[in-house]
C-alpha positions as a Markdown table, in Angstrom:
| # | Residue | x | y | z |
|---|---|---|---|---|
| 1 | Unk | 0.9 | 16.8 | 8.0 |
| 2 | Unk | 1.8 | 19.0 | 4.9 |
| 3 | Unk | -1.5 | 18.1 | 3.2 |
| 4 | Unk | -3.5 | 18.7 | 6.5 |
| 5 | Unk | -1.9 | 22.2 | 7.0 |
| 6 | Unk | -2.5 | 23.0 | 3.3 |
| 7 | Unk | -6.1 | 22.0 | 3.6 |
| 8 | Unk | -6.7 | 23.8 | 6.9 |
| 9 | Unk | -4.8 | 27.2 | 6.2 |
| 10 | Unk | -4.6 | 27.6 | 2.4 |
| 11 | Unk | -8.3 | 28.6 | 1.7 |
| 12 | Unk | -8.5 | 31.1 | 4.6 |
| 13 | Unk | -5.1 | 32.7 | 3.9 |
| 14 | Unk | -5.8 | 33.2 | 0.3 |
| 15 | Unk | -9.3 | 34.5 | 1.0 |
| 16 | Unk | -8.0 | 37.0 | 3.5 |
| 17 | Unk | -5.2 | 38.1 | 1.1 |
| 18 | Unk | -7.7 | 38.5 | -1.7 |
| 19 | Unk | -10.0 | 40.8 | 0.4 |
| 20 | Unk | -6.9 | 42.9 | 1.7 |
| 21 | Unk | -5.6 | 43.4 | -1.9 |
| 22 | Unk | -9.0 | 44.3 | -3.2 |
| 23 | Unk | -9.6 | 46.7 | -0.3 |
| 24 | Unk | -6.1 | 48.2 | -0.7 |
| 25 | Unk | -6.7 | 48.7 | -4.5 |
| 26 | Unk | -10.0 | 50.6 | -3.9 |
| 27 | Unk | -8.5 | 52.8 | -1.2 |
| 28 | Unk | -5.4 | 53.6 | -3.2 |
| 29 | Unk | -7.5 | 54.4 | -6.2 |
| 30 | Unk | -9.5 | 57.0 | -4.1 |
| 31 | Unk | -6.3 | 58.6 | -3.2 |
| 32 | Unk | -4.7 | 58.7 | -6.6 |
| 33 | Unk | -5.7 | 56.7 | -9.6 |
| 34 | Unk | -2.5 | 57.4 | -11.7 |
| 35 | Unk | -0.3 | 56.6 | -8.8 |
| 36 | Unk | -2.2 | 53.3 | -8.1 |
| 37 | Unk | -2.0 | 52.2 | -11.7 |
| 38 | Unk | 1.8 | 52.9 | -11.6 |
| 39 | Unk | 2.1 | 50.7 | -8.4 |
| 40 | Unk | -0.1 | 47.8 | -9.8 |
| 41 | Unk | 1.8 | 47.9 | -13.1 |
| 42 | Unk | 4.5 | 45.9 | -11.3 |
| 43 | Unk | 2.0 | 43.1 | -10.4 |
| 44 | Unk | 1.8 | 41.3 | -13.8 |
| 45 | Unk | 5.6 | 41.1 | -13.9 |
| 46 | Unk | 5.7 | 39.9 | -10.4 |
| 47 | Unk | 3.0 | 37.3 | -11.2 |
| 48 | Unk | 5.0 | 35.9 | -14.1 |
| 49 | Unk | 8.2 | 35.6 | -12.1 |
| 50 | Unk | 6.4 | 34.1 | -9.2 |
| 51 | Unk | 4.7 | 31.4 | -11.4 |
| 52 | Unk | 8.1 | 30.4 | -12.8 |
| 53 | Unk | 9.8 | 30.2 | -9.5 |
| 54 | Unk | 6.8 | 28.5 | -7.9 |
| 55 | Unk | 7.2 | 25.8 | -10.5 |
| 56 | Unk | 10.8 | 25.3 | -9.6 |
| 57 | Unk | 9.9 | 25.2 | -6.0 |
| 58 | Unk | 7.3 | 22.5 | -6.5 |
| 59 | Unk | 9.7 | 20.4 | -8.6 |
| 60 | Unk | 12.3 | 20.5 | -5.7 |
| 61 | Unk | 9.7 | 19.5 | -3.1 |
| 62 | Unk | 8.6 | 16.7 | -5.4 |
| 63 | Unk | 12.2 | 15.5 | -5.8 |
| 64 | Unk | 12.5 | 15.7 | -1.9 |
| 65 | Unk | 9.4 | 13.4 | -1.4 |
| 66 | Unk | 10.7 | 10.9 | -3.8 |
| 67 | Unk | 14.2 | 10.9 | -2.2 |
| 68 | Unk | 12.9 | 10.7 | 1.4 |
| 69 | Unk | 10.7 | 7.8 | 0.3 |
| 70 | Unk | 13.8 | 5.9 | -1.1 |
| 71 | Unk | 15.8 | 6.7 | 2.0 |
| 72 | Unk | 13.0 | 5.4 | 4.3 |
| 73 | Unk | 12.8 | 2.2 | 2.2 |
| 74 | Unk | 16.5 | 1.7 | 2.6 |
| 75 | Unk | 16.2 | 2.1 | 6.4 |
| 76 | Unk | 13.2 | -0.2 | 6.5 |
| 77 | Unk | 15.1 | -2.9 | 4.5 |
| 78 | Unk | 18.1 | -2.7 | 6.8 |
| 79 | Unk | 16.0 | -3.1 | 10.0 |
| 80 | Unk | 13.7 | -5.9 | 8.7 |
| 81 | Unk | 16.7 | -7.7 | 7.1 |
| 82 | Unk | 19.0 | -7.2 | 10.1 |
| 83 | Unk | 19.5 | -10.8 | 10.5 |
| 84 | Unk | 20.8 | -11.2 | 7.0 |
| 85 | Unk | 22.9 | -8.2 | 7.4 |
| 86 | Unk | 24.6 | -9.6 | 10.5 |
| 87 | Unk | 24.9 | -13.1 | 8.9 |
| 88 | Unk | 26.9 | -11.6 | 6.0 |
| 89 | Unk | 28.8 | -8.9 | 8.1 |
| 90 | Unk | 27.4 | -6.3 | 5.8 |
| 91 | Unk | 26.9 | -3.6 | 8.4 |
| 92 | Unk | 29.4 | -1.3 | 6.6 |
| 93 | Unk | 27.7 | -1.9 | 3.3 |
| 94 | Unk | 24.3 | -0.9 | 4.8 |
| 95 | Unk | 25.9 | 2.1 | 6.5 |
| 96 | Unk | 27.3 | 3.2 | 3.2 |
| 97 | Unk | 23.9 | 2.9 | 1.4 |
| 98 | Unk | 22.4 | 5.0 | 4.2 |
| 99 | Unk | 25.1 | 7.7 | 4.1 |
| 100 | Unk | 24.7 | 7.9 | 0.1 |
| 101 | Unk | 20.9 | 8.2 | 0.5 |
| 102 | Unk | 21.4 | 10.9 | 3.1 |
| 103 | Unk | 23.9 | 12.8 | 0.9 |
| 104 | Unk | 21.5 | 12.6 | -2.1 |
| 105 | Unk | 18.7 | 13.9 | 0.2 |
| 106 | Unk | 20.9 | 16.7 | 1.4 |
| 107 | Unk | 21.8 | 17.7 | -2.0 |
| 108 | Unk | 18.1 | 17.8 | -3.2 |
| 109 | Unk | 17.2 | 19.6 | 0.0 |
| 110 | Unk | 19.9 | 22.3 | -0.7 |
| 111 | Unk | 18.5 | 22.8 | -4.2 |
| 112 | Unk | 15.1 | 23.3 | -2.6 |
| 113 | Unk | 16.6 | 26.0 | -0.3 |
| 114 | Unk | 18.1 | 27.6 | -3.4 |
| 115 | Unk | 14.7 | 27.7 | -5.1 |
| 116 | Unk | 13.0 | 29.2 | -1.9 |
| 117 | Unk | 15.8 | 31.8 | -1.7 |
| 118 | Unk | 15.3 | 32.8 | -5.3 |
| 119 | Unk | 11.6 | 33.1 | -4.8 |
| 120 | Unk | 11.9 | 35.2 | -1.6 |
| 121 | Unk | 14.5 | 37.3 | -3.1 |
| 122 | Unk | 12.5 | 38.1 | -6.2 |
| 123 | Unk | 9.5 | 39.0 | -4.2 |
| 124 | Unk | 11.5 | 41.4 | -1.9 |
| 125 | Unk | 12.8 | 42.9 | -5.1 |
| 126 | Unk | 9.3 | 43.7 | -6.2 |
| 127 | Unk | 8.5 | 45.1 | -2.8 |
| 128 | Unk | 11.3 | 47.6 | -3.2 |
| 129 | Unk | 10.3 | 48.3 | -6.8 |
| 130 | Unk | 6.8 | 49.2 | -5.5 |
| 131 | Unk | 8.1 | 51.5 | -2.9 |
| 132 | Unk | 10.5 | 53.1 | -5.5 |
| 133 | Unk | 7.6 | 53.6 | -7.8 |
| 134 | Unk | 5.5 | 55.3 | -5.0 |
| 135 | Unk | 8.5 | 57.6 | -4.1 |
| 136 | Unk | 9.3 | 58.6 | -7.7 |
| 137 | Unk | 5.8 | 59.0 | -9.0 |
| 138 | Unk | 4.4 | 60.4 | -5.8 |
| 139 | Unk | 7.3 | 62.9 | -5.5 |
| 140 | Unk | 6.7 | 64.0 | -9.0 |
| 141 | Unk | 3.0 | 64.5 | -8.3 |
| 142 | Unk | 3.8 | 66.4 | -5.2 |
| 143 | Unk | 6.1 | 68.7 | -7.0 |
| 144 | Unk | 3.4 | 69.3 | -9.7 |
| 145 | Unk | 0.9 | 70.0 | -6.9 |
| 146 | Unk | -1.3 | 67.1 | -7.8 |
| 147 | Unk | -1.1 | 65.6 | -4.4 |
| 148 | Unk | -0.4 | 66.9 | -0.9 |
| 149 | Unk | 2.4 | 65.8 | 1.5 |
| 150 | Unk | -0.2 | 64.3 | 3.8 |
| 151 | Unk | -1.9 | 62.4 | 1.1 |
| 152 | Unk | 1.5 | 61.0 | 0.0 |
| 153 | Unk | 2.3 | 59.8 | 3.6 |
| 154 | Unk | -1.1 | 58.1 | 3.9 |
| 155 | Unk | -0.7 | 56.6 | 0.5 |
| 156 | Unk | 2.6 | 55.3 | 1.6 |
| 157 | Unk | 1.0 | 53.7 | 4.7 |
| 158 | Unk | -1.6 | 52.0 | 2.4 |
| 159 | Unk | 1.0 | 50.6 | 0.2 |
| 160 | Unk | 2.9 | 49.2 | 3.2 |
| 161 | Unk | -0.3 | 47.3 | 4.1 |
| 162 | Unk | -0.5 | 46.0 | 0.5 |
| 163 | Unk | 3.1 | 44.9 | 0.5 |
| 164 | Unk | 2.7 | 43.1 | 3.9 |
| 165 | Unk | -0.3 | 41.2 | 2.4 |
| 166 | Unk | 1.9 | 40.1 | -0.5 |
| 167 | Unk | 4.7 | 39.1 | 1.8 |
| 168 | Unk | 2.3 | 37.0 | 3.9 |
| 169 | Unk | 1.4 | 35.1 | 0.6 |
| 170 | Unk | 5.1 | 34.7 | -0.1 |
| 171 | Unk | 5.7 | 33.3 | 3.3 |
| 172 | Unk | 2.9 | 30.9 | 2.8 |
| 173 | Unk | 4.4 | 29.7 | -0.5 |
| 174 | Unk | 6.6 | 27.0 | 1.0 |
| 175 | Unk | 3.7 | 25.4 | 2.8 |
| 176 | Unk | 1.6 | 25.7 | -0.3 |
| 177 | Unk | 4.1 | 23.9 | -2.4 |
| 178 | Unk | 4.6 | 21.2 | 0.2 |
| 179 | Unk | 1.0 | 20.7 | 0.5 |
| 180 | Unk | 0.5 | 20.5 | -3.3 |
| 181 | Unk | 3.2 | 17.9 | -3.8 |
| 182 | Unk | 1.6 | 15.9 | -1.0 |
| 183 | Unk | -1.8 | 16.1 | -2.7 |
| 184 | Unk | -0.3 | 15.1 | -6.0 |
| 185 | Unk | 1.3 | 12.0 | -4.4 |
| 186 | Unk | -2.1 | 11.2 | -2.7 |
| 187 | Unk | -3.9 | 11.6 | -6.0 |
| 188 | Unk | -1.5 | 9.3 | -7.8 |
| 189 | Unk | -2.2 | 6.6 | -5.1 |
| 190 | Unk | -6.0 | 7.2 | -5.3 |
| 191 | Unk | -6.1 | 7.2 | -9.1 |
| 192 | Unk | -4.2 | 3.9 | -9.3 |
| 193 | Unk | -6.6 | 1.6 | -11.3 |
| 194 | Unk | -8.0 | -1.4 | -9.5 |
| 195 | Unk | -7.2 | -4.5 | -11.7 |
| 196 | Unk | -10.0 | -6.7 | -10.2 |
| 197 | Unk | -13.3 | -5.2 | -9.5 |
| 198 | Unk | -17.0 | -6.2 | -9.2 |
| 199 | Unk | -19.1 | -6.6 | -12.3 |
| 200 | Unk | -21.8 | -3.9 | -12.7 |
| 201 | Unk | -24.6 | -6.5 | -11.9 |
| 202 | Unk | -22.6 | -8.5 | -9.3 |
| 203 | Unk | -24.6 | -10.1 | -6.6 |
| 204 | Unk | -23.5 | -11.6 | -3.3 |
| 205 | Unk | -22.4 | -15.2 | -3.3 |
| 206 | Unk | -25.1 | -17.4 | -2.0 |
| 207 | Unk | -24.1 | -19.6 | 0.9 |
| 208 | Unk | -23.2 | -23.2 | 0.0 |
| 209 | Unk | -21.1 | -26.2 | 0.9 |
| 210 | Unk | -18.1 | -25.0 | -1.2 |
| 211 | Unk | -18.0 | -27.1 | -4.4 |
| 212 | Unk | -15.6 | -25.6 | -7.0 |
| 213 | Unk | -15.5 | -26.1 | -10.8 |
| 214 | Unk | -13.0 | -25.0 | -13.2 |
| 215 | Unk | -14.3 | -25.0 | -16.7 |
| 216 | Unk | -11.7 | -24.8 | -19.5 |
| 217 | Unk | -9.7 | -22.2 | -17.6 |
| 218 | Unk | -6.6 | -20.7 | -19.1 |
| 219 | Unk | -4.4 | -17.9 | -17.5 |
| 220 | Unk | -1.5 | -15.8 | -18.5 |
| 221 | Unk | 0.1 | -13.0 | -16.5 |
| 222 | Unk | -0.7 | -9.6 | -18.3 |
| 223 | Unk | 2.9 | -8.3 | -17.9 |
| 224 | Unk | 4.8 | -11.0 | -19.8 |
| 225 | Unk | 1.9 | -12.9 | -21.5 |
| 226 | Unk | 3.4 | -16.2 | -20.2 |
| 227 | Unk | 0.6 | -18.8 | -20.2 |
| 228 | Unk | 0.6 | -20.6 | -16.9 |
| 229 | Unk | -2.6 | -22.7 | -17.0 |
| 230 | Unk | -3.8 | -24.3 | -20.3 |
| 231 | Unk | -7.5 | -25.2 | -20.7 |
| 232 | Unk | -7.8 | -26.6 | -17.1 |
| 233 | Unk | -11.0 | -28.3 | -16.3 |
| 234 | Unk | -11.6 | -29.6 | -12.8 |
| 235 | Unk | -14.4 | -30.5 | -10.4 |
| 236 | Unk | -13.7 | -30.3 | -6.6 |
| 237 | Unk | -16.5 | -31.7 | -4.5 |
| 238 | Unk | -17.7 | -29.9 | -1.4 |
| 239 | Unk | -15.5 | -31.0 | 1.6 |
| 240 | Unk | -13.0 | -32.7 | -0.6 |
| 241 | Unk | -9.3 | -32.4 | 0.3 |
| 242 | Unk | -7.2 | -31.7 | -2.8 |
| 243 | Unk | -3.4 | -31.6 | -2.9 |
| 244 | Unk | -1.5 | -29.8 | -5.7 |
| 245 | Unk | 2.0 | -30.8 | -6.4 |
| 246 | Unk | 4.5 | -30.3 | -9.2 |
| 247 | Unk | 7.6 | -28.4 | -10.2 |
| 248 | Unk | 8.1 | -24.8 | -9.3 |
| 249 | Unk | 6.4 | -22.6 | -11.9 |
| 250 | Unk | 3.8 | -25.3 | -12.7 |
| 251 | Unk | 0.8 | -23.1 | -11.8 |
| 252 | Unk | -0.1 | -24.4 | -8.3 |
| 253 | Unk | -0.2 | -21.0 | -6.6 |
| 254 | Unk | -1.8 | -19.4 | -9.6 |
| 255 | Unk | -4.6 | -21.9 | -9.8 |
| 256 | Unk | -5.3 | -21.2 | -6.1 |
| 257 | Unk | -5.1 | -17.4 | -6.6 |
| 258 | Unk | -7.8 | -17.5 | -9.3 |
| 259 | Unk | -10.4 | -18.7 | -6.8 |
| 260 | Unk | -10.5 | -15.7 | -4.6 |
| 261 | Unk | -9.9 | -13.6 | -7.8 |
| 262 | Unk | -6.5 | -12.2 | -6.9 |
| 263 | Unk | -6.3 | -12.6 | -10.7 |
| 264 | Unk | -9.0 | -13.0 | -13.3 |
| 265 | Unk | -8.9 | -15.9 | -15.7 |
| 266 | Unk | -7.8 | -15.2 | -19.3 |
| 267 | Unk | -10.4 | -17.5 | -20.6 |
| 268 | Unk | -12.9 | -20.0 | -19.1 |
| 269 | Unk | -15.0 | -19.8 | -16.0 |
| 270 | Unk | -14.7 | -20.8 | -12.4 |
| 271 | Unk | -17.8 | -21.7 | -10.4 |
| 272 | Unk | -18.4 | -22.0 | -6.7 |
| 273 | Unk | -21.6 | -23.8 | -5.8 |
| 274 | Unk | -22.7 | -23.3 | -9.5 |
| 275 | Unk | -22.3 | -19.5 | -9.3 |
| 276 | Unk | -19.7 | -17.8 | -11.6 |
| 277 | Unk | -17.2 | -16.1 | -9.5 |
| 278 | Unk | -17.0 | -13.1 | -11.8 |
| 279 | Unk | -20.6 | -12.5 | -11.4 |
| 280 | Unk | -20.5 | -12.3 | -7.6 |
| 281 | Unk | -19.2 | -9.5 | -5.3 |
| 282 | Unk | -15.5 | -9.7 | -4.3 |
| 283 | Unk | -16.4 | -9.2 | -0.6 |
| 284 | Unk | -18.9 | -12.1 | -0.5 |
| 285 | Unk | -16.5 | -14.3 | -2.5 |
| 286 | Unk | -13.5 | -13.7 | -0.3 |
| 287 | Unk | -15.5 | -14.0 | 2.8 |
| 288 | Unk | -16.2 | -17.7 | 1.8 |
| 289 | Unk | -12.5 | -18.5 | 1.4 |
| 290 | Unk | -9.8 | -18.8 | 4.1 |
| 291 | Unk | -6.2 | -18.8 | 3.2 |
| 292 | Unk | -3.2 | -19.8 | 5.1 |
| 293 | Unk | 0.1 | -18.8 | 3.4 |
| 294 | Unk | 3.7 | -19.6 | 3.9 |
| 295 | Unk | 4.6 | -16.0 | 4.8 |
| 296 | Unk | 2.3 | -14.9 | 7.6 |
| 297 | Unk | 1.6 | -11.3 | 7.9 |
| 298 | Unk | 0.7 | -10.0 | 11.4 |
| 299 | Unk | -0.3 | -6.5 | 11.9 |
| 300 | Unk | 1.1 | -4.2 | 14.6 |
| 301 | Unk | -1.3 | -4.8 | 17.5 |
| 302 | Unk | -2.3 | -7.4 | 20.1 |
| 303 | Unk | -2.6 | -11.1 | 19.5 |
| 304 | Unk | -6.4 | -10.8 | 19.9 |
| 305 | Unk | -6.5 | -8.1 | 17.3 |
| 306 | Unk | -4.7 | -10.3 | 14.8 |
| 307 | Unk | -6.9 | -13.3 | 15.3 |
| 308 | Unk | -10.1 | -11.2 | 15.0 |
| 309 | Unk | -8.8 | -9.5 | 11.8 |
| 310 | Unk | -11.3 | -11.4 | 9.7 |
| 311 | Unk | -14.1 | -10.9 | 12.1 |
| 312 | Unk | -13.8 | -7.6 | 13.9 |
| 313 | Unk | -17.0 | -8.1 | 15.9 |
| 314 | Unk | -15.8 | -11.4 | 17.4 |
| 315 | Unk | -16.3 | -11.8 | 21.1 |
| 316 | Unk | -13.4 | -12.6 | 23.5 |
| 317 | Unk | -14.8 | -16.0 | 23.9 |
| 318 | Unk | -14.9 | -16.7 | 20.1 |
| 319 | Unk | -11.2 | -15.5 | 19.8 |
| 320 | Unk | -10.1 | -17.8 | 22.7 |
| 321 | Unk | -11.9 | -20.8 | 21.1 |
| 322 | Unk | -10.4 | -20.1 | 17.7 |
| 323 | Unk | -7.0 | -20.0 | 19.3 |
| 324 | Unk | -7.7 | -23.3 | 21.1 |
| 325 | Unk | -8.7 | -25.0 | 18.0 |
| 326 | Unk | -5.6 | -23.8 | 16.3 |
| 327 | Unk | -3.4 | -25.1 | 19.1 |
| 328 | Unk | -2.3 | -21.6 | 19.9 |
| 329 | Unk | -4.0 | -20.9 | 23.3 |
| 330 | Unk | -1.2 | -22.5 | 25.5 |
| 331 | Unk | 1.6 | -20.4 | 24.1 |
| 332 | Unk | -0.5 | -17.2 | 23.9 |
| 333 | Unk | -1.5 | -17.5 | 27.7 |
| 334 | Unk | 2.3 | -18.0 | 28.4 |
| 335 | Unk | 3.0 | -14.5 | 26.9 |
| 336 | Unk | 3.4 | -11.6 | 29.2 |
| 337 | Unk | -0.1 | -10.1 | 28.6 |
| 338 | Unk | -1.8 | -13.2 | 27.1 |
| 339 | Unk | -4.1 | -12.3 | 24.3 |
| 340 | Unk | -3.3 | -8.6 | 24.8 |
| 341 | Unk | 0.3 | -9.0 | 24.1 |
| 342 | Unk | 1.7 | -6.6 | 21.6 |
| 343 | Unk | 3.2 | -8.6 | 18.7 |
| 344 | Unk | 5.2 | -5.9 | 17.2 |
| 345 | Unk | 5.5 | -4.9 | 13.5 |
| 346 | Unk | 4.9 | -8.0 | 11.3 |
| 347 | Unk | 4.8 | -10.1 | 14.5 |
| 348 | Unk | 8.6 | -9.7 | 15.1 |
| 349 | Unk | 8.2 | -10.8 | 18.7 |
| 350 | Unk | 6.8 | -14.3 | 17.7 |
| 351 | Unk | 8.4 | -17.3 | 16.3 |
| 352 | Unk | 7.5 | -18.7 | 12.8 |
| 353 | Unk | 5.3 | -21.5 | 14.2 |
| 354 | Unk | 3.5 | -19.2 | 16.6 |
| 355 | Unk | 2.7 | -16.7 | 13.8 |
| 356 | Unk | 1.5 | -19.6 | 11.7 |
| 357 | Unk | -0.9 | -20.8 | 14.4 |
| 358 | Unk | -2.3 | -17.3 | 14.9 |
| 359 | Unk | -3.0 | -17.2 | 11.2 |
| 360 | Unk | -4.8 | -20.6 | 11.5 |
| 361 | Unk | -6.8 | -19.3 | 14.4 |
| 362 | Unk | -7.8 | -16.4 | 12.2 |
| 363 | Unk | -9.3 | -18.8 | 9.7 |
| 364 | Unk | -11.0 | -20.9 | 12.4 |
| 365 | Unk | -12.7 | -17.7 | 13.6 |
| 366 | Unk | -13.7 | -16.7 | 10.0 |
| 367 | Unk | -15.1 | -20.3 | 9.5 |
| 368 | Unk | -15.2 | -20.3 | 5.7 |
| 369 | Unk | -16.4 | -23.3 | 3.6 |
| 370 | Unk | -13.3 | -23.2 | 1.3 |
| 371 | Unk | -9.7 | -23.4 | 2.6 |
| 372 | Unk | -6.5 | -22.8 | 0.7 |
| 373 | Unk | -3.2 | -23.8 | 2.3 |
| 374 | Unk | -0.3 | -22.4 | 0.4 |
| 375 | Unk | 2.8 | -24.2 | 1.6 |
| 376 | Unk | 1.7 | -23.3 | 5.1 |
| 377 | Unk | 4.4 | -25.2 | 6.8 |
| 378 | Unk | 7.4 | -25.0 | 4.4 |
| 379 | Unk | 9.3 | -22.4 | 6.4 |
| 380 | Unk | 9.0 | -24.2 | 9.8 |
| 381 | Unk | 11.3 | -26.5 | 11.8 |
| 382 | Unk | 10.3 | -30.0 | 12.3 |
| 383 | Unk | 8.7 | -29.6 | 15.7 |
| 384 | Unk | 6.7 | -26.5 | 14.6 |
| 385 | Unk | 5.6 | -28.3 | 11.4 |
| 386 | Unk | 4.2 | -31.1 | 13.4 |
| 387 | Unk | 2.3 | -28.9 | 15.7 |
| 388 | Unk | 1.0 | -26.6 | 12.9 |
| 389 | Unk | 0.2 | -29.7 | 10.7 |
| 390 | Unk | -2.1 | -31.0 | 13.5 |
| 391 | Unk | -3.8 | -27.6 | 13.6 |
| 392 | Unk | -4.3 | -27.6 | 9.8 |
| 393 | Unk | -5.8 | -31.1 | 10.0 |
| 394 | Unk | -8.4 | -29.8 | 12.4 |
| 395 | Unk | -9.0 | -26.7 | 10.3 |
| 396 | Unk | -9.4 | -28.7 | 7.1 |
| 397 | Unk | -12.0 | -31.1 | 8.5 |
| 398 | Unk | -15.3 | -30.7 | 6.7 |
| 399 | Unk | -14.1 | -27.9 | 4.4 |
| 400 | Unk | -13.3 | -27.9 | 0.7 |
| 401 | Unk | -9.4 | -27.8 | 1.0 |
| 402 | Unk | -6.8 | -27.0 | -1.6 |
| 403 | Unk | -3.3 | -27.6 | -0.4 |
| 404 | Unk | -0.1 | -26.7 | -2.2 |
| 405 | Unk | 2.4 | -29.2 | -0.7 |
| 406 | Unk | 6.1 | -29.0 | -0.4 |
| 407 | Unk | 6.4 | -32.4 | 1.4 |
| 408 | Unk | 4.6 | -35.4 | -0.1 |
| 409 | Unk | 4.4 | -37.1 | 3.2 |
| 410 | Unk | 1.9 | -34.4 | 4.4 |
| 411 | Unk | -0.7 | -35.3 | 1.7 |
| 412 | Unk | -0.6 | -39.0 | 1.3 |
| 413 | Unk | -4.0 | -39.3 | 3.0 |
| 414 | Unk | -5.7 | -36.6 | 0.8 |
| 415 | Unk | -8.8 | -37.5 | -1.2 |
| 416 | Unk | -7.1 | -36.5 | -4.4 |
| 417 | Unk | -3.7 | -35.3 | -5.5 |
| 418 | Unk | -3.2 | -33.3 | -8.8 |
| 419 | Unk | 0.2 | -33.1 | -10.4 |
| 420 | Unk | 0.6 | -29.9 | -12.3 |
| 421 | Unk | 3.2 | -29.3 | -15.0 |
| 422 | Unk | 3.7 | -27.0 | -18.0 |
| 423 | Unk | 1.0 | -28.8 | -19.9 |
| 424 | Unk | -1.6 | -28.5 | -17.1 |
| 425 | Unk | -2.9 | -31.4 | -15.0 |
| 426 | Unk | -0.4 | -34.1 | -15.7 |
| 427 | Unk | -1.6 | -36.7 | -13.3 |
| 428 | Unk | -4.5 | -37.1 | -10.9 |
| 429 | Unk | -5.6 | -39.7 | -8.3 |
| 430 | Unk | -5.0 | -40.8 | -4.7 |
| 431 | Unk | -1.5 | -41.4 | -3.4 |
| 432 | Unk | -1.7 | -45.1 | -4.0 |
| 433 | Unk | -3.2 | -44.7 | -7.5 |
| 434 | Unk | -0.4 | -42.3 | -8.5 |
| 435 | Unk | 2.4 | -44.6 | -7.2 |
| 436 | Unk | 0.9 | -47.4 | -9.3 |
| 437 | Unk | 1.0 | -45.3 | -12.4 |
| 438 | Unk | 4.9 | -44.8 | -11.9 |
| 439 | Unk | 4.8 | -41.4 | -13.5 |
| 440 | Unk | 5.9 | -38.0 | -12.3 |
| 441 | Unk | 4.4 | -38.4 | -8.7 |
| 442 | Unk | 6.2 | -41.8 | -8.4 |
| 443 | Unk | 9.5 | -40.2 | -9.2 |
| 444 | Unk | 8.9 | -37.3 | -6.8 |
| 445 | Unk | 7.9 | -39.8 | -4.0 |
| 446 | Unk | 11.1 | -41.9 | -4.5 |
| 447 | Unk | 13.5 | -39.0 | -4.2 |
| 448 | Unk | 15.8 | -39.0 | -1.2 |
| 449 | Unk | 13.9 | -39.0 | 2.1 |
| 450 | Unk | 13.8 | -35.7 | 4.1 |
| 451 | Unk | 14.2 | -33.5 | 1.0 |
| 452 | Unk | 11.8 | -30.9 | -0.1 |
| 453 | Unk | 10.5 | -32.5 | -3.1 |
| 454 | Unk | 8.6 | -29.6 | -4.7 |
């Protein structure tokens, strides 16, 4: 709102003020040049003081924006995490955090009012100083016969118009500073560098069956330079179902995140259907990849809107068919407004299993040749896991599928299983082949039944 008001009113207000001040100067000079020069001698000093106080005012508004952002974040955390708050009986703790944030904001707001008061008071002081100069200098000119009483009265009226214009600028100063701090924050966001971007000569990814090849790929996170993948070479056939298992931190999720270029490889290359993914456009690359994650994010809107997120031009029939294939149609139709039911922020009105099946319906509608399942059932109860697992089986059929598994029983029928460790790919093979090797996978399989092994 502040930025909008600033953009709408600021140019016209300052343009009108400039015209009025210029016109006042010309008219006042025609009445008495010496008197006008005496009046406008106050302007440079007024400008210096105003610039200084304006800087303080902007700093206070910037602090206010930072503090209100922190306060809003505290409120959002408390609301989204209200289940945890209740479970730990931490209502008083959250109330204390909110009250402290409120006090901090009140303190910064008070400092802002002090800065505004100093600015307004100083400008009023200069208003009075201009009147004083006119009275003293004009009275002296009147006594010396250089100006008539009528001219002095008219002059005072013109000075009043000038001062009224200056006051209007002062009154606009608060909105100006709020708008400027808003623009600064907006500019910070817009100027944030994009870490992954298209190559200058990038071309769209050509349609293909979805074969993937890792060619001597290494990766380390830029923040800590911790190398996660070491010289990984891997061929994934089109339509193959590949499972990734291994200890936490072994690079399973990282390997999958490199395919849609959420990160770029440190060295080596990744190819999809023979095309280097760094030489194709991000849009075309990600359009060919469907991802179902553990933590499903639903946007505030209807069920249909969320299913159609990856294909906004989808027809109603296509949305319903995607929901049917995902095993979601029955529970959706049982909702109050069916596909038009409002799901709430982050899908708060739906269960974990229901949100997961809507996410699967999204991918069915998108219909990509490559599918990544990132522990898609790990947060579900047993009944929901079975239902979602059946939907995922249908979704994976005929697609190149990479699955990060948290239960080995869900991947025993996969075409190939990779065991990742700190040294890269430790073991590879089918379920039976890996059990015969009696290595890492064998030990994981023989852990206590019912446990999340990975």
